[in-house]
C-alpha positions in Angstrom: 100.8 91.8 -98.3 103.6 89.9 -96.8 102.0 91.5 -93.3 98.8 89.6 -94.4 100.5 86.6 -95.3 102.3 86.4 -92.2 99.5 87.1 -89.8 97.4 84.5 -91.5 100.4 82.0 -91.1 99.9 83.0 -87.5 96.5 81.9 -86.8 95.9 78.6 -85.4 94.9 75.6 -87.9 91.4 76.0 -86.3 90.9 79.5 -86.9 92.5 79.1 -90.2 89.8 76.7 -91.5 86.6 78.6 -89.7 88.2 82.4 -91.3 88.4 80.3 -94.6 85.0 79.0 -94.4 83.5 81.8 -93.6 85.9 83.5 -96.6 84.3 81.4 -99.2 81.0 81.7 -98.3 81.6 85.4 -98.6 83.3 85.4 -101.8 79.9 83.1 -102.5 77.4 85.4 -101.6 79.0 88.7 -103.1 79.2 87.1 -106.4 75.7 85.8 -106.4 74.4 89.7 -105.2 76.1 91.2 -108.1 74.9 88.2 -110.3 71.3 89.0 -109.0 71.8 93.2 -108.9 73.1 92.8 -112.4 70.4 90.2 -113.7 67.9 92.2 -112.1 68.7 95.3 -113.5 68.3 93.6 -117.0 64.8 92.7 -116.1 63.8 95.8 -114.8 65.3 97.2 -118.1 63.6 95.0 -120.0 60.3 95.2 -118.0 60.6 99.1 -119.1 60.7 98.1 -122.7 58.0 95.5 -122.5 56.2 98.5 -121.0 56.8 100.5 -124.1 55.5 97.2 -126.1 52.7 96.6 -123.9 51.4 100.5 -124.8 52.1 99.8 -128.3 50.1 96.8 -128.2 47.4 98.8 -126.0 46.8 101.8 -128.7 46.9 99.0 -131.7 44.2 96.9 -129.9 42.4 100.1 -128.6 42.3 101.6 -132.6 40.9 97.9 -133.7 38.3 98.2 -131.2 37.6 101.6 -132.5 37.4 100.4 -136.0 35.3 97.3 -135.3 32.7 99.9 -133.9 33.2 102.3 -136.0 32.5 99.7 -138.7 29.3 98.5 -136.7 28.4 101.9 -136.2 28.0 102.3 -140.1 26.2 99.4 -140.6 24.0 100.5 -137.8 23.5 103.6 -139.9 22.6 101.4 -143.0 20.0 99.4 -141.3 18.3 102.4 -139.8 18.5 104.5 -142.5 17.2 101.4 -145.1 14.5 99.6 -142.4 12.9 103.3 -142.7 12.4 103.7 -146.4 14.5 106.6 -146.0 16.1 108.0 -149.3 18.9 110.1 -147.3 21.6 107.6 -148.3 20.9 108.6 -152.6 21.6 111.0 -154.7 18.2 112.5 -155.1 17.1 115.0 -152.7 14.6 115.1 -150.1 10.9 114.4 -151.1 9.3 117.4 -149.1 9.5 118.6 -145.7 8.1 115.1 -144.1 11.0 113.3 -145.8 13.8 115.2 -144.7 11.8 115.8 -141.0 11.8 111.6 -141.0 15.3 111.4 -141.8 16.9 114.0 -139.0 14.7 112.3 -136.3 16.5 108.9 -137.9 20.0 110.0 -137.6 19.4 111.9 -134.3 17.6 108.9 -132.4 21.4 107.1 -134.1 23.0 110.0 -132.3 21.6 109.4 -128.9 22.9 105.3 -129.5 26.2 106.7 -129.6 26.1 108.8 -126.8 25.0 105.6 -124.8 27.4 103.4 -126.3 31.0 105.7 -126.4 31.4 107.6 -123.1 34.5 109.2 -125.4 32.4 109.8 -128.0 32.0 114.0 -129.6 30.3 114.0 -132.9 29.1 112.2 -135.9 29.2 113.8 -139.4 27.5 112.0 -142.9 28.2 113.7 -146.3 26.0 112.8 -149.1 25.4 116.2 -150.9 25.7 119.8 -150.6 22.3 119.8 -149.4 22.1 116.3 -147.4 24.8 116.5 -144.7 24.0 116.3 -141.2 26.2 117.2 -137.9 25.9 116.2 -134.2 28.1 117.1 -131.4 28.8 117.1 -128.0 31.4 119.4 -127.8 31.7 122.5 -130.3 29.1 124.8 -132.7 28.4 122.7 -136.0 29.1 124.8 -139.2 26.1 124.8 -140.9 28.0 125.6 -143.8 30.8 123.8 -143.7 31.8 122.0 -147.4 34.6 119.4 -146.8 35.2 118.6 -150.3 38.1 120.5 -150.8 39.4 118.8 -147.1 42.6 116.8 -147.4 40.7 114.7 -144.9 37.5 113.7 -147.4 40.0 113.4 -150.5 42.1 111.0 -148.7 38.5 109.1 -147.3 37.3 109.0 -150.7 40.4 107.4 -152.0 40.7 105.2 -149.5 37.8 103.6 -151.2 36.1 101.8 -148.4 39.0 101.4 -145.8 38.6 103.2 -142.5 40.8 106.3 -142.2 42.7 107.6 -138.9 43.3 111.1 -138.3 45.8 112.0 -136.0 44.7 114.1 -132.8 43.0 117.8 -134.1 40.5 120.5 -133.8 37.0 119.2 -135.2 37.2 120.0 -138.9 33.2 120.8 -139.0 32.7 122.5 -135.6 34.3 125.4 -133.8 35.3 126.1 -130.2 35.7 122.3 -129.9 38.3 120.4 -128.1 40.9 118.2 -129.9 39.4 115.1 -131.7 40.3 112.0 -132.6 38.7 111.5 -136.4 37.4 108.0 -137.8 36.4 108.6 -141.5 35.2 106.2 -144.2 33.4 105.9 -148.0 29.6 104.7 -147.5 29.6 102.5 -150.7 26.8 101.1 -151.9 25.3 97.8 -151.7 22.3 97.9 -154.0 23.6 97.4 -157.3 26.7 96.6 -159.1 27.5 99.9 -159.3 30.9 100.9 -157.8 29.7 104.2 -156.6 29.6 105.6 -153.1 26.5 107.3 -150.8 28.6 109.9 -149.3 31.0 109.8 -146.1 30.5 109.8 -142.9 33.4 111.4 -139.8 33.0 110.4 -136.4 35.0 112.1 -133.6 36.1 110.8 -130.2 37.8 113.1 -127.7 41.2 112.3 -126.3 39.3 110.7 -123.6 39.8 107.3 -126.0 43.4 107.7 -126.4 43.8 108.6 -122.2 41.7 105.4 -121.7 44.0 103.2 -123.8 47.2 104.5 -121.9 45.7 103.8 -118.7 44.9 100.3 -119.6 48.1 99.6 -120.2 49.0 100.3 -116.4 52.3 101.8 -116.7 54.2 103.8 -113.7 52.9 107.3 -112.4 56.3 108.7 -113.2 56.3 107.5 -116.7 56.0 110.1 -119.3 53.7 108.7 -122.4 54.0 110.5 -125.6 52.5 110.0 -129.1 54.2 110.7 -133.0 52.4 111.0 -136.2 55.0 109.8 -139.2 56.5 113.4 -139.4 57.8 113.3 -135.7 54.9 116.1 -134.4 53.6 115.3 -131.0 49.7 113.5 -131.6 49.4 113.0 -127.5 51.5 113.5 -124.3 50.7 112.8 -120.7 52.6 112.1 -117.6 56.0 113.8 -116.2 58.0 115.6 -118.9 55.0 115.5 -121.1 56.2 118.6 -123.1 58.9 116.7 -125.1 61.0 119.1 -124.4 64.3 115.5 -124.5 62.9 114.8 -128.0 65.4 117.2 -129.3 66.4 116.5 -133.2 68.8 113.5 -132.5 66.7 111.6 -130.0 63.7 112.5 -132.7 66.3 110.9 -135.5 66.8 107.7 -133.8 63.3 106.9 -133.2 62.2 107.9 -136.5 64.9 105.6 -138.3 63.7 102.2 -136.1 60.5 100.5 -135.4 61.2 99.8 -131.8 63.9 100.4 -129.2 65.6 101.3 -126.6 67.5 104.7 -125.2 69.4 106.3 -122.0 68.8 109.5 -121.9 70.1 112.4 -119.4 67.4 114.9 -118.6 68.2 117.5 -116.1 71.4 115.6 -114.6 68.4 112.6 -114.1 69.2 109.1 -116.0 65.7 108.0 -117.8 65.1 105.6 -120.1 63.5 106.0 -123.9 61.4 103.0 -124.7 59.4 103.1 -128.2 57.6 100.9 -130.8 55.4 101.3 -133.6 51.7 101.4 -134.0 50.2 99.2 -136.5 47.5 100.5 -137.9 48.3 104.2 -137.9 52.0 103.9 -138.4 52.2 106.4 -135.3 55.6 105.7 -132.5 54.3 105.2 -129.2 57.1 106.3 -126.9 57.6 105.9 -123.0 60.1 107.8 -120.5 61.0 106.2 -117.0 63.3 107.1 -114.7 66.0 104.8 -113.7 65.4 105.3 -110.0 61.8 104.0 -110.8 63.1 100.8 -112.8 65.8 100.9 -109.9 62.9 100.7 -106.9 61.7 97.3 -107.3 65.6 96.2 -108.1 66.2 98.1 -104.8 63.8 96.3 -103.0 65.2 92.7 -104.4 68.2 93.9 -103.3 68.0 94.5 -99.9 66.3 91.2 -99.5 69.0 89.3 -101.0 71.0 91.7 -98.6 68.7 90.4 -95.7 68.6 86.6 -97.0 72.6 86.8 -97.0 72.9 88.0 -93.8 70.9 85.7 -92.4 72.6 82.9 -94.8 75.8 83.9 -93.3 75.0 84.2 -89.6 73.9 79.8 -90.5 77.0 79.7 -91.5 78.9 81.1 -89.2 77.2 78.9 -86.4 77.7 75.8 -88.7 81.0 76.5 -89.6 82.1 77.1 -85.7 80.4 74.2 -84.8 81.6 71.4 -87.5 85.5 73.2 -86.5 85.1 73.2 -83.0 84.1 69.4 -83.6 86.4 68.7 -86.2 89.6 70.3 -83.9 88.2 69.0 -80.9 91.3 66.2 -80.9 93.9 68.7 -82.1 92.7 70.8 -79.1 93.4 68.6 -76.8 96.9 67.2 -78.1 98.2 70.9 -77.9 96.9 70.8 -74.2 98.9 67.7 -73.7 102.2 69.2 -75.8 101.6 72.1 -73.4 101.8 70.0 -70.0 104.5 67.6 -71.6 106.1 71.1 -72.4 105.8 71.8 -68.6 107.5 68.7 -67.5 104.6 66.5 -66.6 105.1 63.6 -68.1 102.3 61.8 -66.2 99.8 62.9 -68.5 97.1 60.9 -70.5 95.0 61.9 -72.9 91.3 60.9 -74.0 90.7 60.4 -77.3 87.8 62.6 -78.5 86.9 60.9 -81.7 88.2 57.4 -83.5 88.9 59.0 -86.8 92.7 59.6 -88.0 93.0 62.9 -85.3 91.8 60.3 -82.8 94.5 58.0 -83.6 97.2 61.1 -83.5 96.1 61.3 -80.0 96.7 58.0 -78.9 99.9 57.8 -80.6 100.9 61.0 -78.9 100.2 59.3 -75.3 102.5 55.9 -76.4 105.0 58.9 -77.3 105.0 60.4 -73.7 105.0 57.2 -72.1 107.7 56.4 -74.1 109.6 59.2 -73.1 108.7 59.2 -69.6 110.6 55.7 -69.4 113.6 56.9 -71.1 113.8 59.7 -68.7 113.2 57.2 -66.1 116.4 55.4 -67.3 118.7 58.5 -67.9 118.2 60.2 -64.6 120.5 58.4 -62.3 122.4 58.5 -64.9 122.5 62.4 -65.6 122.4 62.9 -61.8 125.6 61.2 -61.8 127.0 63.5 -64.3 125.6 66.6 -62.6 127.5 65.7 -59.6 130.6 64.7 -61.4 130.3 68.1 -62.8 129.4 70.2 -60.2 132.7 68.5 -57.9 135.0 69.3 -60.7 134.0 73.1 -61.2 133.6 73.0 -57.3 137.5 72.0 -56.2 138.8 74.4 -59.3 138.1 77.4 -56.8 140.3 76.3 -54.1 144.0 76.3 -55.1 144.8 78.6 -56.8 143.7 80.6 -53.7 145.3 78.8 -51.0 148.5 79.0 -52.8 148.4 82.9 -53.1 147.6 82.8 -49.1 150.5 80.8 -48.6 152.4 82.8 -50.5 151.5 86.2 -48.5 151.9 84.8 -45.1 155.2 83.3 -46.3 156.7 86.4 -47.3 155.0 88.7 -44.2 156.5 86.0 -41.5 160.2 86.7 -43.4 160.4 90.3 -43.2 158.4 91.5 -40.4 157.1 89.9 -36.9 153.9 91.3 -36.4 150.3 90.5 -34.7 148.6 90.5 -38.2 150.0 86.9 -39.1 148.2 85.6 -36.2 145.1 87.2 -37.9 145.9 86.3 -41.2 146.0 82.2 -39.8 142.8 82.5 -38.2 141.0 83.6 -41.3 142.7 81.2 -43.3 142.0 78.1 -40.7 138.2 78.7 -41.1 138.6 79.2 -44.9 139.9 75.7 -44.6 137.6 74.1 -42.7 134.6 76.0 -45.0 136.4 74.5 -47.9 137.0 71.1 -47.2 133.6 70.2 -46.4 132.1 68.8 -49.3 129.0 67.2 -48.1 126.9 70.4 -48.6 126.0 72.3 -51.9 124.3 74.9 -50.0 124.6 76.9 -47.3 123.2 79.8 -45.8 123.9 83.2 -47.0 125.1 83.9 -43.9 127.8 81.0 -43.5 129.2 82.1 -47.2 129.5 86.0 -45.8 131.5 84.9 -43.2 134.0 83.0 -45.5 134.0 86.1 -47.6 135.0 88.6 -44.8 137.5 85.6 -43.6 139.3 86.5 -47.5 138.6 90.3 -47.0 140.3 90.3 -44.3 143.5 88.0 -45.3 143.8 90.5 -48.3 143.1 93.9 -46.0 146.1 92.4 -44.3 147.7 92.2 -47.4 147.4 95.6 -48.8 146.2 97.8 -45.7 145.4 101.0 -46.4 145.1 100.5 -50.1 142.1 98.4 -50.0 138.6 98.8 -47.7 135.4 97.0 -47.9 132.2 97.4 -47.0 129.0 94.8 -46.4 125.8 96.1 -46.5 123.2 92.4 -46.5 119.6 92.9 -45.5 119.2 90.6 -42.3 115.9 88.8 -43.6 118.1 87.2 -46.7 120.6 86.2 -44.1 118.9 82.2 -43.6 118.2 82.1 -47.9 120.5 79.5 -49.1 123.6 79.4 -51.7 126.0 77.7 -53.5 128.9 76.8 -51.5 132.1 78.9 -52.6 130.9 81.4 -54.9 131.7 85.1 -53.3 134.9 84.2 -52.5 136.3 83.4 -56.3 134.4 86.9 -57.4 135.7 89.0 -54.4 139.1 87.6 -55.9 138.4 88.5 -59.2 137.9 92.5 -58.0 140.8 92.4 -56.2 143.4 91.2 -59.0 141.4 92.4 -62.0 140.0 95.3 -60.6 142.1 97.0 -57.8 145.4 95.8 -58.6 145.8 97.1 -61.9 144.7 100.2 -60.9 147.3 100.8 -58.6 145.2 103.2 -56.2 143.1 103.1 -53.3 140.5 100.5 -53.3 137.3 100.0 -52.5 135.0 96.9 -52.5 131.2 96.6 -50.9 129.4 93.9 -50.8 125.3 93.7 -50.6 122.1 91.8 -50.5 118.4 92.4 -50.6 115.4 90.4 -51.2 113.7 91.0 -54.7 109.7 89.0 -53.9 110.7 86.1 -54.7 114.2 86.2 -55.6 117.6 87.2 -53.9 120.2 89.4 -55.2 123.7 89.8 -54.1 126.0 92.4 -55.6 129.7 92.8 -55.8 130.9 96.4 -56.5 134.4 97.5 -56.5 136.0 100.7 -57.6 138.6 98.9 -59.7 140.2 99.5 -63.5 136.7 98.6 -65.1 136.4 97.6 -68.9 134.9 99.3 -72.0 132.0 97.7 -73.8 134.0 95.3 -76.1 135.8 93.8 -73.1 132.6 93.6 -70.9 130.5 91.8 -74.2 133.4 89.5 -74.7 133.3 88.5 -71.0 129.4 88.1 -70.9 130.0 85.7 -74.2 132.9 83.5 -72.1 130.3 83.3 -69.0 127.2 82.2 -71.2 129.1 81.0 -73.8 131.1 77.7 -73.8 133.4 79.8 -76.7 137.3 79.3 -77.2 139.6 81.8 -76.0 141.7 84.0 -78.1 145.2 84.2 -77.5 144.5 87.9 -76.6 142.0 87.0 -73.9 144.4 84.1 -72.3 145.6 86.0 -70.0 142.1 86.9 -68.7 141.1 83.0 -68.4 141.1 82.7 -64.6 138.7 85.5 -64.0 136.6 84.3 -67.3 136.6 80.9 -66.2 136.2 81.5 -62.6 132.7 83.6 -63.4 131.5 80.8 -66.1 131.8 78.2 -63.5 129.8 80.3 -60.8 127.5 81.1 -63.3 126.9 77.5 -64.7 127.1 76.1 -61.0 123.9 78.5 -60.2 122.3 77.7 -63.2 122.7 73.5 -62.6 120.9 73.7 -59.1 118.3 76.5 -59.8 117.8 76.8 -63.1 118.4 79.0 -66.2 116.9 81.9 -65.5 119.2 82.6 -62.6 122.5 83.2 -62.9 125.4 85.9 -62.5 125.3 89.3 -64.6 128.4 91.8 -64.8 128.5 95.6 -65.7 131.5 97.7 -66.1 132.6 101.2 -66.6 136.1 101.3 -68.0 138.5 103.0 -65.7 135.6 103.3 -62.9 133.9 100.8 -61.9 132.9 96.9 -62.3 130.0 95.4 -60.4 129.1 91.9 -60.4 125.2 90.7 -59.8 123.9 87.4 -58.8 120.6 86.6 -58.5 119.5 83.5 -57.0 115.9 82.0 -55.8 114.4 83.1 -52.6 115.1 79.7 -50.7 115.7 78.5 -47.0 
């Protein structure tokens, strides 16, 4: 989390605004998609439940339609039979063969009309008396000895007293070798007298196509299973996948029987299903639909894909608009940033053009005013700063001469007293050259060749002093001889090498002075095999060179060494810049190396 916060804080204002807008839009889109996905799931589950309700309604309407047709059929029987003065619908026997034949013709004509009226019609059976019963069937063989008077359906029909009884799918009562049918039975009441008498009972059988057509009219998915249960929970009809009803265990049947309608989630063979059920009003049967959730989610997944595509388009448009808007909004800030970079590089002649006139444009205008003010202040203080640096440089340069002159004169004086030898001439000659070189204060910089000549004069004088205990070597590339260097920086470093390196060690000393070009820079190195320094001493020395820190009492005796090197380092940085200066490397008891880095100018 901290790393993320740091990464965000490191972003530019433009990126923070741009990515912030994208993040907000993504969050809104994600919430919208989640809400749409969840809402669509409830909608499609509701649709599955409505499918069951639609099936129940369709079956109800189908049975109502069948009841209406049965009523019309019964009325047709009254009309047809009574209009021909038939005595079939009477308790008396036939008057003769002619009467019986005419009755059979009438009922057969009626039967033919039923076949044209209902394609799912299977059979009709009319019972008046044991001697007056007629049966016609499309499918099955009529039982001539059939007597319905003790049959349950007959007794229920008589008890219904004129109401139509619907019998669940069954084998035909009066037929053999027939397919299952749905029966509509009704008592034929007398209308010709005030007696509460009946003509008999009529039974009309419809094939199972009647229910199939009702189910088909419900327009359910091919993956949806349909079942119809009677009041006892027995299966009356099944169709579609899992039509055998293996999912209907006792617990499920009990839940379905306990309420008029509802929904259940079932898992069958590892697959999730939605069971919806309702009650058929006319019969009291249960209508069930079993739909796989994969089927319910099919349309929802299509909707989700559409929403994802729409979200992608919306996100793309948002990215484009956010980028263009952010670029337009932050253009003044970008312009201001470029101006700050120019000022940081030292360009105070820049004047920015405000891209807008709003608050950010006013900031750019104020920046221009500020830069002009800074430029004016710099111009006013420039000469003062140059004068101060020149005075400081003169002071630092003057510190290099007195100490060396005192030691050199002391050496010459001692040699002159003790020995009358030719070395005095050489020492005097070299000293004269050095004095002339030092006295000329008109130039800050000289060529490396001139600075090396002065350094060699110093080394020759020290060679006379230490004789065989001191040796020196020069290894300088010729292509840097004409490059410029600050005057009087090598001699103090050589002096430090002898005084603080070779003398304390008390052994044969060696100094190697080398120089080479490194691309756009020049590197000069002074190496001695003297006493060297420990890491702690070297660290204190480098901090003293690069920082104006106070010296401790323990370091006071090394003040000249540190101050001399610090003065040289500061002179180099004043003239050439902070990327140049000196670096010291050392190993305790073995060696010390002073590295001088300068620009390759000439």
